[in-house]
DOKOLRO-838207 format. One record per residue (C-alpha): residue number from 0; residue in three letters; x, y, z. Coordinates in Angstrom, 3 decimals. Example, Ala and Ser with C-alpha at 12.3 -4.5 7.8 and 13.67 -1.06 7.14 Angstrom:
BEGIN
+-----+---------+----------+----------+----------+
: num : residuo :       c1 :       c2 :       c3 :
+-----+---------+----------+----------+----------+
:   0 :     ALA :   12.300 :   -4.500 :    7.800 :
:   1 :     SER :   13.670 :   -1.060 :    7.140 :
+-----+---------+----------+----------+----------+
//
This chain:
BEGIN
+-----+---------+----------+----------+----------+
: num : residuo :       c1 :       c2 :       c3 :
+-----+---------+----------+----------+----------+
:   0 :     MET :  108.569 :   61.599 :   75.299 :
:   1 :     ALA :  109.573 :   61.785 :   78.972 :
:   2 :     ALA :  113.042 :   63.031 :   77.978 :
:   3 :     LEU :  111.495 :   65.680 :   75.719 :
:   4 :     PHE :  109.330 :   67.254 :   78.438 :
:   5 :     PRO :  112.196 :   68.928 :   80.370 :
:   6 :     ILE :  113.561 :   70.320 :   77.108 :
:   7 :     ILE :  110.168 :   71.819 :   76.237 :
:   8 :     ILE :  109.887 :   73.317 :   79.735 :
:   9 :     VAL :  113.340 :   74.912 :   79.412 :
:  10 :     LEU :  112.545 :   76.213 :   75.921 :
:  11 :     LEU :  109.380 :   77.853 :   77.251 :
:  12 :     ALA :  111.317 :   79.256 :   80.209 :
:  13 :     GLY :  113.855 :   80.693 :   77.759 :
:  14 :     ILE :  111.063 :   82.419 :   75.863 :
:  15 :     GLY :  109.858 :   83.840 :   79.164 :
:  16 :     LEU :  113.331 :   85.105 :   80.007 :
:  17 :     ALA :  113.552 :   86.771 :   76.598 :
:  18 :     VAL :  110.285 :   88.671 :   77.004 :
:  19 :     GLN :  110.782 :   89.499 :   80.683 :
:  20 :     PRO :  113.419 :   92.262 :   80.246 :
:  21 :     PRO :  111.417 :   94.387 :   77.792 :
:  22 :     THR :  108.314 :   93.837 :   79.913 :
:  23 :     ASN :  110.136 :   95.026 :   83.027 :
:  24 :     ALA :  111.806 :   97.832 :   81.061 :
:  25 :     ALA :  108.342 :   99.088 :   80.076 :
:  26 :     LEU :  107.369 :   99.131 :   83.757 :
:  27 :     ALA :  110.628 :  100.912 :   84.600 :
:  28 :     LYS :  110.033 :  103.516 :   81.901 :
:  29 :     ALA :  106.443 :  104.100 :   83.030 :
:  30 :     SER :  107.369 :  104.351 :   86.709 :
:  31 :     GLY :  110.802 :  105.937 :   86.345 :
:  32 :     SER :  112.294 :  103.231 :   88.582 :
:  33 :     VAL :  114.070 :  100.003 :   87.679 :
:  34 :     TRP :  113.687 :   98.971 :   91.327 :
:  35 :     LEU :  109.916 :   99.448 :   91.381 :
:  36 :     ALA :  109.582 :   97.561 :   88.102 :
:  37 :     SER :  111.667 :   94.712 :   89.513 :
:  38 :     LEU :  109.611 :   94.714 :   92.700 :
:  39 :     VAL :  106.367 :   94.481 :   90.712 :
:  40 :     SER :  107.856 :   91.633 :   88.661 :
:  41 :     PHE :  108.842 :   89.717 :   91.770 :
:  42 :     ALA :  105.554 :   90.467 :   93.533 :
:  43 :     MET :  103.632 :   89.034 :   90.581 :
:  44 :     GLY :  105.900 :   86.003 :   90.469 :
:  45 :     THR :  105.587 :   85.517 :   94.214 :
:  46 :     ALA :  101.798 :   85.706 :   94.085 :
:  47 :     ILE :  101.646 :   83.185 :   91.236 :
:  48 :     LEU :  104.072 :   80.800 :   92.938 :
:  49 :     PHE :  102.166 :   81.095 :   96.206 :
:  50 :     ALA :   98.909 :   80.194 :   94.458 :
:  51 :     ILE :  100.501 :   77.190 :   92.730 :
:  52 :     TRP :  102.117 :   76.038 :   95.978 :
:  53 :     ALA :   98.866 :   76.417 :   97.919 :
:  54 :     ALA :   96.857 :   74.559 :   95.279 :
:  55 :     ALA :   99.234 :   71.811 :   94.239 :
:  56 :     ASP :  102.088 :   71.242 :   96.655 :
:  57 :     ARG :  101.713 :   72.477 :  100.243 :
:  58 :     THR :  105.112 :   71.199 :  101.353 :
:  59 :     MET :  105.551 :   72.660 :  104.802 :
:  60 :     PRO :  107.906 :   75.664 :  105.013 :
:  61 :     ALA :  109.549 :   74.097 :  108.090 :
:  62 :     THR :  111.287 :   71.693 :  105.696 :
:  63 :     LEU :  113.479 :   74.616 :  104.607 :
:  64 :     LYS :  115.340 :   74.513 :  107.937 :
:  65 :     GLY :  117.688 :   71.934 :  106.486 :
:  66 :     ALA :  118.728 :   74.112 :  103.543 :
:  67 :     PRO :  122.314 :   75.398 :  103.529 :
:  68 :     GLY :  122.763 :   79.141 :  104.050 :
:  69 :     TRP :  123.769 :   79.813 :  100.452 :
:  70 :     ALA :  120.532 :   78.201 :   99.211 :
:  71 :     TRP :  118.607 :   81.239 :  100.480 :
:  72 :     LEU :  120.381 :   83.534 :   98.004 :
:  73 :     GLY :  118.445 :   82.442 :   94.892 :
:  74 :     GLY :  116.015 :   85.332 :   95.247 :
:  75 :     LEU :  118.927 :   87.768 :   95.480 :
:  76 :     TYR :  120.406 :   86.464 :   92.232 :
:  77 :     GLY :  117.017 :   86.590 :   90.555 :
:  78 :     ALA :  116.327 :   90.133 :   91.754 :
:  79 :     CYS :  119.706 :   91.331 :   90.531 :
:  80 :     PHE :  119.179 :   89.607 :   87.174 :
:  81 :     VAL :  115.719 :   91.105 :   86.701 :
:  82 :     ALA :  116.879 :   94.609 :   87.636 :
:  83 :     ALA :  120.059 :   94.383 :   85.548 :
:  84 :     LEU :  118.192 :   93.233 :   82.439 :
:  85 :     ALA :  115.418 :   95.800 :   82.906 :
:  86 :     TYR :  118.142 :   98.456 :   83.028 :
:  87 :     ALA :  120.449 :   97.095 :   80.326 :
:  88 :     SER :  117.974 :   95.916 :   77.672 :
:  89 :     PRO :  116.839 :   99.372 :   76.517 :
:  90 :     ARG :  120.455 :  100.600 :   76.547 :
:  91 :     LEU :  122.223 :   97.655 :   74.890 :
:  92 :     GLY :  119.344 :   96.092 :   72.983 :
:  93 :     LEU :  117.654 :   92.898 :   74.064 :
:  94 :     ALA :  119.774 :   90.570 :   71.914 :
:  95 :     SER :  123.034 :   92.014 :   73.254 :
:  96 :     ALA :  121.866 :   92.006 :   76.862 :
:  97 :     LEU :  120.656 :   88.422 :   76.657 :
:  98 :     THR :  123.709 :   87.056 :   74.831 :
:  99 :     ILE :  125.981 :   88.699 :   77.405 :
: 100 :     ALA :  123.861 :   87.191 :   80.188 :
: 101 :     VAL :  123.892 :   83.743 :   78.574 :
: 102 :     ALA :  127.665 :   83.878 :   78.034 :
: 103 :     SER :  128.271 :   84.783 :   81.683 :
: 104 :     GLN :  125.862 :   82.039 :   82.774 :
: 105 :     LEU :  127.679 :   79.436 :   80.695 :
: 106 :     VAL :  131.143 :   80.401 :   81.940 :
: 107 :     THR :  129.844 :   80.259 :   85.511 :
: 108 :     ALA :  128.121 :   76.934 :   84.789 :
: 109 :     LEU :  131.386 :   75.417 :   83.542 :
: 110 :     VAL :  133.135 :   76.412 :   86.775 :
: 111 :     LEU :  130.261 :   75.206 :   88.980 :
: 112 :     ASP :  130.069 :   71.917 :   87.072 :
: 113 :     ARG :  133.824 :   71.385 :   87.078 :
: 114 :     PHE :  134.169 :   71.691 :   90.837 :
: 115 :     GLY :  130.744 :   70.338 :   91.797 :
: 116 :     LEU :  129.920 :   73.563 :   93.628 :
: 117 :     LEU :  126.537 :   74.412 :   95.183 :
: 118 :     GLY :  125.535 :   70.779 :   95.480 :
: 119 :     LEU :  126.079 :   69.892 :   91.814 :
: 120 :     THR :  127.687 :   66.677 :   90.664 :
: 121 :     ALA :  131.176 :   67.416 :   89.360 :
: 122 :     GLN :  131.426 :   67.288 :   85.578 :
: 123 :     PRO :  134.680 :   67.469 :   83.654 :
: 124 :     ILE :  135.402 :   70.423 :   81.408 :
: 125 :     SER :  135.841 :   68.984 :   77.940 :
: 126 :     LEU :  137.154 :   70.619 :   74.817 :
: 127 :     MET :  133.653 :   70.414 :   73.311 :
: 128 :     ARG :  132.067 :   72.191 :   76.281 :
: 129 :     VAL :  134.687 :   74.948 :   76.195 :
: 130 :     ALA :  134.253 :   75.252 :   72.415 :
: 131 :     GLY :  130.508 :   75.655 :   72.902 :
: 132 :     VAL :  131.027 :   78.469 :   75.413 :
: 133 :     VAL :  133.619 :   80.110 :   73.154 :
: 134 :     LEU :  131.097 :   80.031 :   70.311 :
: 135 :     VAL :  128.507 :   81.719 :   72.541 :
: 136 :     ILE :  131.050 :   84.382 :   73.502 :
: 137 :     GLY :  131.773 :   84.809 :   69.784 :
: 138 :     GLY :  128.023 :   85.202 :   69.330 :
: 139 :     VAL :  128.055 :   88.014 :   71.907 :
: 140 :     LEU :  130.735 :   89.801 :   69.910 :
: 141 :     LEU :  128.836 :   89.304 :   66.648 :
: 142 :     VAL :  125.551 :   90.518 :   68.134 :
: 143 :     ARG :  127.279 :   93.569 :   69.646 :
: 144 :     ALA :  129.030 :   94.340 :   66.341 :
: 145 :     GLY :  125.841 :   93.930 :   64.312 :
+-----+---------+----------+----------+----------+
//
């Protein structure tokens, strides 16, 4: 059961990522601004994370001093992702936008794993892993063609 819990968490997170772009796109349409919609999305997420941190964790922010410079960029990546998907989803369709995003994430993940970048443990690139990514890229093409 312990090994199943992280899988369930990731599955739920995937559902959240699938419904986030149309949610943010609705905010963008209503406001006329992808940037405002993204800001609202991040403000809500920040407020929720702050409440959870304050109630359950309370690790002192001073502990962040030891983080490498690149570790501070996670919010930038997230903001760009949220804005890009809020913009692209109504134009490409949600399935196309998400399959393109997943394909780019997997290609990047192979490179990061292979070289052990950003603090990851190096993992070899196997034929099976490459085949899996190629199948996802094929899925992008099929979704776009359909």
